[in-house]
C-alpha positions as a printed Julia matrix, in Angstrom:
531×3 Matrix{Float64}:
 162.49  54.81  -34.01
 161.46  55.28  -37.61
 163.32  57.79  -39.66
 160.05  59.16  -41.03
 156.41  58.25  -41.66
 157.28  56.37  -44.79
 158.5   57.29  -48.29
 157.27  60.77  -49.13
 156.09  59.74  -52.58
 153.77  57.17  -50.96
 152.2   59.41  -48.3
 148.52  59.93  -49.04
 147.24  62.92  -47.06
 143.69  62.56  -48.38
 143.48  59.02  -47.01
 145.16  59.97  -43.73
 142.65  62.72  -42.97
 139.58  60.84  -44.14
 138.66  59.79  -40.6
 138.86  63.32  -39.17
 135.28  64.41  -38.53
 133.81  67.53  -40.07
 133.23  68.81  -36.53
 136.96  68.45  -35.83
 137.9   70.25  -39.04
 135.54  73.15  -38.28
 136.85  73.39  -34.71
 140.46  73.4   -35.93
 139.75  76.19  -38.41
 138.12  78.29  -35.71
 141.08  77.8   -33.39
 143.85  78.2   -35.95
 142.35  81.03  -37.97
 143.08  79.37  -41.31
 141.63  76.74  -43.65
 144.7   74.51  -43.98
 144.59  72.68  -40.65
 146.41  69.43  -41.4
 150.02  68.54  -40.66
 152.36  65.59  -40.18
 150.7   64.59  -36.91
 147.64  63.59  -38.93
 149.65  60.96  -40.79
 149.57  57.41  -39.39
 152.64  55.53  -38.25
 154.11  53.8   -41.3
 152.66  50.29  -41.39
 155.7   48.66  -42.99
 157.9   49.8   -40.11
 155.5   48.32  -37.59
 155.39  45.02  -39.47
 159.18  44.8   -39.64
 159.48  45.56  -35.93
 157.05  42.79  -35.02
 158.81  40.41  -37.38
 162.2   41.03  -35.77
 160.71  40.5   -32.3
 158.78  37.44  -33.47
 155.53  38.78  -32.07
 152.18  39.62  -33.64
 149.76  42.53  -33.67
 148.19  41.36  -30.4
 151.27  42.81  -28.71
 150.66  46.28  -30.13
 148.91  48.22  -27.41
 148.43  51.63  -29.01
 149.63  53.82  -31.86
 150.25  57.54  -31.66
 150.23  59.76  -34.72
 151.36  62.73  -32.64
 154.49  60.97  -31.41
 154.87  58.73  -34.47
 154.97  55.88  -31.98
 153.6   52.52  -31.0
 153.37  50.95  -27.58
 154.13  47.24  -27.58
 154.39  44.47  -25.03
 157.48  42.27  -24.98
 158.44  39.46  -22.62
 162.19  39.93  -22.44
 163.98  43.23  -21.82
 167.05  41.93  -23.66
 165.02  42.44  -26.81
 165.49  46.17  -26.32
 169.05  45.88  -27.63
 167.74  44.11  -30.72
 165.31  46.93  -31.35
 168.01  49.54  -30.82
 169.98  48.07  -33.72
 167.16  48.31  -36.23
 168.04  51.04  -38.75
 164.62  52.68  -38.66
 164.25  52.92  -34.87
 165.53  56.06  -33.18
 164.4   55.75  -29.57
 163.11  53.17  -27.1
 161.77  53.78  -23.62
 160.33  51.55  -20.92
 156.97  52.26  -19.31
 156.86  52.38  -15.51
 154.08  52.03  -12.97
 152.66  53.98  -10.07
 149.62  53.63   -7.84
 146.68  55.72   -6.78
 146.51  57.81   -3.64
 142.86  58.42   -2.71
 141.63  61.52   -0.91
 138.75  61.7     1.5
 137.48  64.65    3.51
 134.15  65.49    5.03
 132.33  68.73    4.33
 131.69  71.54    6.83
 128.55  73.63    6.68
 127.89  74.71    3.08
 128.08  78.25    1.86
 126.72  78.54   -1.68
 125.41  81.21   -3.99
 121.81  82.3    -3.48
 119.29  79.63   -4.34
 117.45  80.04   -7.63
 113.9   78.89   -8.26
 114.38  75.67  -10.24
 112.02  73.63  -12.36
 114.25  70.56  -12.52
 114.51  68.06   -9.69
 118.18  68.59   -8.82
 117.95  66.78   -5.5
 121.35  66.08   -3.94
 123.21  67.64   -6.89
 121.74  71.08   -6.27
 124.49  72.45   -3.96
 127.38  71.64   -6.3
 125.52  73.12   -9.28
 124.32  76.14   -7.36
 127.87  76.88   -6.26
 128.97  77.47   -9.89
 125.65  79.03  -11.0
 124.81  76.1   -13.27
 121.15  76.07  -12.23
 120.62  79.65  -13.35
 122.41  78.77  -16.59
 119.99  75.87  -17.09
 117.11  78.26  -16.61
 118.55  80.36  -19.42
 118.54  77.35  -21.73
 122.2   76.41  -21.34
 122.63  72.67  -20.77
 125.36  71.7   -23.25
 123.07  71.0   -26.21
 125.04  70.44  -29.41
 128.45  70.43  -27.72
 130.65  67.32  -28.02
 132.35  66.4   -24.73
 134.98  63.68  -24.38
 135.58  61.95  -21.05
 138.74  59.89  -20.52
 138.66  57.47  -17.61
 138.83  53.83  -16.51
 135.33  52.78  -17.57
 131.71  53.61  -16.94
 128.72  51.8   -15.47
 126.37  52.7   -18.28
 123.34  50.87  -16.87
 123.16  53.4   -14.05
 119.95  55.39  -14.18
 121.97  58.64  -14.35
 123.02  57.66  -17.88
 119.64  56.5   -19.16
 119.26  59.58  -21.34
 122.95  60.3   -21.96
 123.63  61.04  -25.62
 126.68  58.84  -26.31
 127.85  59.26  -29.9
 131.0   57.11  -29.82
 133.07  54.95  -27.48
 136.44  53.24  -27.51
 138.26  50.96  -25.11
 141.99  51.52  -25.57
 142.86  48.8   -23.1
 141.18  45.99  -25.02
 140.94  47.65  -28.44
 137.16  47.44  -28.69
 134.16  49.69  -28.15
 133.04  48.39  -24.74
 133.72  51.1   -22.17
 131.75  49.36  -19.41
 133.21  46.38  -17.56
 134.34  43.46  -19.66
 134.37  39.79  -18.65
 137.87  40.02  -17.19
 137.54  43.4   -15.48
 137.39  43.72  -11.69
 134.17  45.36  -10.56
 135.94  48.54   -9.49
 137.29  49.07  -13.01
 134.3   51.29  -13.77
 134.03  53.1   -10.44
 136.1   56.21  -11.13
 134.66  56.86  -14.57
 131.13  56.47  -13.28
 131.86  59.14  -10.7
 133.25  61.65  -13.19
 130.82  61.06  -16.05
 127.77  61.41  -13.83
 129.18  64.59  -12.31
 129.4   66.29  -15.7
 126.53  64.75  -17.65
 124.23  62.7   -15.44
 120.47  63.22  -15.51
 118.0   61.53  -13.19
 114.81  63.57  -12.8
 113.13  60.83  -10.76
 115.69  60.52   -7.98
 116.94  64.09   -8.33
 120.36  64.39   -9.94
 121.87  66.48  -12.77
 125.27  67.29  -14.16
 125.85  70.76  -15.64
 126.13  69.5   -19.24
 123.4   66.84  -19.18
 122.32  67.57  -22.77
 125.75  67.4   -24.43
 126.89  64.69  -26.83
 129.51  62.37  -25.33
 132.62  60.55  -26.49
 133.69  57.99  -23.89
 137.23  56.61  -23.84
 138.36  53.82  -21.54
 142.04  54.63  -21.07
 142.98  53.53  -17.55
 143.43  49.98  -16.32
 142.51  48.97  -12.8
 143.69  45.64  -11.45
 144.12  44.84   -7.76
 145.49  48.37   -7.36
 145.22  51.25   -9.77
 147.76  51.33  -12.6
 147.65  54.09  -15.14
 149.38  54.15  -18.49
 150.16  57.31  -20.37
 150.11  55.65  -23.78
 146.37  55.04  -23.5
 145.86  58.65  -22.44
 147.71  59.91  -25.51
 145.67  57.67  -27.8
 142.46  58.76  -26.12
 143.27  62.43  -26.7
 144.02  61.8   -30.38
 140.81  59.81  -30.83
 138.67  62.43  -29.1
 140.14  65.26  -31.16
 139.59  63.48  -34.48
 136.02  62.67  -33.47
 135.17  66.32  -32.97
 135.45  66.82  -29.21
 135.05  70.44  -28.2
 135.65  69.83  -24.5
 137.82  67.13  -22.94
 137.36  66.22  -19.28
 140.16  64.1   -17.85
 140.4   63.55  -14.11
 143.76  61.84  -14.5
 147.23  62.89  -13.49
 150.74  61.48  -13.56
 153.84  61.99  -11.46
 156.7   60.09   -9.84
 159.24  59.91  -12.62
 158.87  63.51  -13.79
 161.41  65.79  -12.19
 160.08  69.14  -10.88
 161.79  71.01  -13.71
 159.87  68.89  -16.22
 156.47  70.06  -14.96
 156.96  73.04  -17.23
 154.16  72.78  -19.79
 156.26  71.2   -22.5
 158.11  68.11  -21.28
 155.69  65.39  -20.09
 154.11  63.19  -22.72
 150.51  63.74  -21.58
 151.17  67.46  -21.3
 152.26  67.53  -24.92
 149.13  65.61  -25.87
 146.99  68.27  -24.19
 149.03  71.01  -25.87
 148.4   69.35  -29.22
 144.65  69.14  -28.58
 144.27  72.71  -27.32
 146.2   73.96  -30.35
 143.43  72.34  -32.39
 140.6   73.92  -30.43
 139.74  71.35  -27.75
 139.1   72.91  -24.34
 141.03  70.53  -22.08
 139.99  70.51  -18.42
 142.32  68.51  -16.17
 142.51  67.74  -12.48
 145.29  69.54  -10.61
 145.96  66.52   -8.4
 145.5   65.41   -4.81
 149.05  66.03   -3.62
 148.51  69.24   -1.68
 151.77  71.1    -1.13
 153.7   68.54   -3.18
 152.43  70.3    -6.27
 150.42  69.72   -9.42
 150.59  66.68  -11.64
 150.96  66.5   -15.39
 149.16  67.27  -17.65
 147.75  70.03  -15.43
 150.9   71.99  -16.31
 149.91  72.26  -19.99
 149.97  75.86  -21.21
 146.38  76.15  -22.36
 144.72  73.57  -20.14
 142.29  74.54  -17.39
 143.64  72.85  -14.26
 141.07  72.47  -11.5
 141.51  72.43   -7.75
 139.02  71.27   -5.1
 137.13  73.26   -2.46
 134.47  72.64    0.16
 130.96  73.99   -0.19
 131.95  76.86    2.09
 134.69  77.86   -0.34
 137.65  76.64    1.72
 140.4   74.9    -0.21
 140.65  71.13    0.37
 143.86  70.06    2.06
 144.61  67.53   -0.67
 144.08  69.92   -3.59
 147.42  70.29   -5.38
 149.07  73.69   -5.25
 151.01  75.4    -8.01
 152.87  76.88   -9.64
 154.22  75.06  -12.68
 158.01  74.88  -12.71
 158.21  77.81  -15.11
 156.2   79.97  -12.72
 152.69  79.95  -14.19
 149.77  80.05  -11.76
 148.16  76.66  -11.24
 145.43  75.58  -10.78
 143.41  78.01  -12.89
 140.08  77.59  -11.08
 138.26  75.53   -8.45
 134.89  73.86   -7.89
 133.41  71.47   -5.34
 135.75  68.54   -4.79
 134.85  67.48   -1.25
 131.82  65.2    -0.89
 130.73  65.89   -4.46
 127.58  63.94   -5.24
 127.85  61.45   -8.09
 126.49  58.11   -9.29
 127.32  55.18   -7.01
 128.86  52.53   -9.3
 128.06  49.77   -6.82
 124.39  50.18   -7.74
 122.42  51.2   -10.81
 120.2   53.78   -9.13
 121.91  55.34   -6.1
 124.32  58.21   -5.46
 127.22  58.83   -3.12
 129.57  61.66   -2.07
 133.15  61.34   -3.36
 136.14  63.64   -2.84
 139.06  64.66   -5.01
 140.01  67.04   -7.8
 138.62  64.32  -10.07
 135.16  65.52   -9.06
 135.72  69.26   -9.32
 137.15  68.8   -12.82
 133.96  67.56  -14.55
 131.97  70.42  -12.99
 134.3   72.92  -14.69
 134.35  70.91  -17.91
 130.55  71.02  -17.89
 130.7   74.78  -17.46
 132.97  75.0   -20.52
 130.41  73.02  -22.54
 127.66  75.47  -21.56
 129.8   78.41  -22.64
 130.49  76.81  -26.01
 126.78  76.19  -26.5
 126.19  79.9   -25.94
 129.33  81.06  -27.78
 130.2   78.46  -30.44
 132.84  80.71  -32.01
 134.91  81.07  -28.85
 138.4   79.64  -29.0
 140.16  77.73  -26.23
 141.79  80.95  -25.0
 138.46  82.78  -24.91
 136.71  80.06  -22.91
 139.61  80.01  -20.46
 139.62  83.8   -20.24
 135.89  83.97  -19.53
 136.09  81.37  -16.75
 139.14  82.84  -15.04
 138.31  86.55  -15.41
 134.9   86.1   -13.77
 135.91  83.69  -11.0
 135.76  84.96   -7.42
 139.51  85.43   -6.96
 140.18  87.03  -10.34
 141.75  90.18   -8.87
 144.34  88.31   -6.83
 145.0   84.89   -8.4
 147.31  82.57   -6.5
 148.69  79.05   -6.55
 146.09  77.7    -4.12
 142.77  78.42   -5.84
 144.04  80.12   -8.98
 141.5   82.66  -10.18
 138.97  81.03   -7.85
 135.49  79.55   -7.93
 133.9   79.77  -11.38
 130.58  81.47  -12.13
 128.92  80.3   -15.35
 126.49  83.22  -15.54
 129.23  85.83  -15.24
 131.47  83.94  -17.65
 128.67  83.7   -20.2
 128.18  87.47  -20.25
 131.89  88.3   -20.2
 133.3   90.27  -23.14
 136.25  88.16  -24.21
 139.31  89.53  -25.94
 139.25  89.47  -29.73
 142.98  90.15  -30.05
 143.88  86.49  -30.54
 147.24  84.91  -31.17
 147.12  82.55  -34.16
 150.19  80.35  -34.52
 151.43  77.95  -37.13
 153.73  75.98  -34.84
 155.34  72.75  -35.95
 154.74  69.61  -33.93
 157.76  70.61  -31.83
 156.01  73.41  -29.96
 152.66  74.77  -28.82
 150.78  78.05  -29.37
 150.43  80.29  -26.29
 148.36  83.45  -26.24
 150.52  86.55  -26.21
 153.71  84.58  -26.74
 153.32  82.74  -30.03
 155.02  79.36  -30.42
 156.65  77.99  -27.27
 159.16  75.4   -28.43
 159.87  72.03  -26.86
 163.37  71.35  -25.6
 165.87  71.11  -28.44
 163.91  73.26  -30.92
 163.75  76.92  -31.8
 162.42  79.28  -34.46
 159.17  81.18  -34.93
 157.42  77.9   -35.68
 159.78  75.68  -33.64
 161.09  74.34  -36.92
 164.84  74.46  -36.23
 166.77  71.87  -34.26
 169.41  73.52  -32.07
 172.16  70.99  -32.79
 173.01  67.8   -34.65
 170.19  65.31  -33.93
 172.57  62.34  -34.39
 175.03  63.45  -31.72
 173.03  62.03  -28.8
 171.8   58.45  -29.22
 169.16  58.33  -26.44
 168.85  61.93  -25.35
 168.93  65.49  -26.6
 171.89  67.71  -27.23
 172.63  71.19  -25.99
 174.29  74.02  -27.89
 177.66  73.21  -26.31
 177.45  69.7   -27.78
 176.87  67.91  -24.48
 174.01  65.44  -24.09
 171.2   65.23  -21.57
 170.13  61.6   -21.46
 166.68  60.08  -21.23
 165.86  57.98  -18.18
 167.78  54.67  -18.02
 170.43  55.86  -20.53
 173.89  57.2   -19.71
 177.25  58.0   -21.27
 178.67  61.01  -23.08
 176.47  60.22  -26.07
 173.63  58.58  -24.09
 174.47  55.27  -25.7
 174.62  53.01  -22.62
 171.42  51.41  -21.33
 171.35  51.03  -17.53
 167.85  49.62  -17.12
 167.47  51.7   -13.94
 164.5   54.02  -13.53
 164.73  56.24  -10.44
 161.78  56.22   -8.0
 159.76  53.8   -10.06
 159.07  50.16  -10.72
 159.54  48.97  -14.28
 156.47  47.35  -15.71
 157.94  44.17  -17.19
 157.82  43.89  -20.91
 156.12  47.14  -21.85
 158.03  49.44  -24.16
 157.45  52.5   -26.25
 158.96  52.6   -29.71
 159.15  56.14  -30.95
 159.42  56.68  -34.65
 160.52  60.13  -35.78
 162.46  61.79  -38.59
 166.24  62.14  -38.69
 165.86  65.85  -37.99
 163.25  65.38  -35.28
 163.81  65.4   -31.55
 161.3   63.45  -29.53
 161.72  64.23  -25.86
 159.69  61.33  -24.61
 159.65  59.64  -21.24
 156.76  57.29  -21.99
 155.82  55.81  -18.62
 152.99  55.01  -16.28
 151.53  57.24  -13.62
 148.75  57.21  -11.11
 145.26  58.54  -11.21
 144.13  61.41   -9.04
 140.73  60.92   -7.52
């Protein structure tokens, strides 16, 4: 773990922020309520530290999987776990963690008789997509000229079949493949065919447009950033490091809405699904603090509870319902561990129509909170087209306050089924909370800065105890240590190599580089996608 991001007299802020788009800067200023919107998380990981790490391990840059400015971290691949002890002895490394793997659990249910909002006279050929759009009043919104025009939407997923007719007119402004470090977000030569299935489902649900065959997503006119962040081999394996990098990339490229039908669980204890512990949750917190409306799937675990990052404070977690409004059995229930209502809202997630990735011109019904999520993300894009000055909190307020269960929100459907028309005409609160939190906390409306474990202060700027007292963990006020996974001992200085309830993915490690006075509560591991 690096002690800092390099010598202070050599840090060049102007160079570090040169790749942040003007759209991102404007969005940050709107969200933060100030003009100075840059901080240490905009600085890159110090290159000299990376080079020295690779030199000690006798590996090259091909082994560097991702870099994270937020965490001041890199993800690397090594072949021998005994090398972890070598890394631990490097003077500039503070923390090492091993990435673990989990697998996907699909959900499938059939739909009962539909019960939707009253049909509107439409001029577009919605075809099979009409019921799911009608249910959230997207068709009436289209008739009012709301289709996502001018709004930048980022979609994080496993890949996309871009030759499908639903994407013929999709306005794609940038792409990146974090798995292979290139710009191809469709299948590559070594990808299994199903690598692009899940992303094709979700992208078409939010932004597809096929007037010939009859199919539309709610935000078919938005501009899209596509990130390939999830790897699919024989069975689904998801890695949180790619997710983190995808969030950073989307934010810097000006995303106003982020749709991610991905969720992680398994190694996170229930008490860590608290809005501030999981690595992907903190990524979402970071993005929402900078004005990105992050819409995430609640998960397909039913009564077992939500997944991260659906627990993020300012995210909009989405559950799944039938066309008749009944909650799907698989839709994850809340609350978060700290008692917040989750999910926030619901949309159609049973037999949702989307592009069939096995063909380039057909459609198929698919079930899961992965499909309800892009419908809500599309709704958020329409609201931002109509109200470009709305902050994350105002978009969330409009969607929840006008949903059909707003007067009695619960941990099954949250505030209920969204209604774009009602949300668009809602008078949002103008009494906003503007925070100037450090990177060790997140801004929450009505509460100010909520600090991550080990930090306190109005801006989460103060460490609660000596950061050197716990080698691989965080310390409490009484001086005792709580150790990270696979570490033990009074000072968390003994590596056990054992990760409860998980299978270690051989040779994949996270190196976290942070300052001497910085706590990084990171359990950088793999999880599984919700579909």
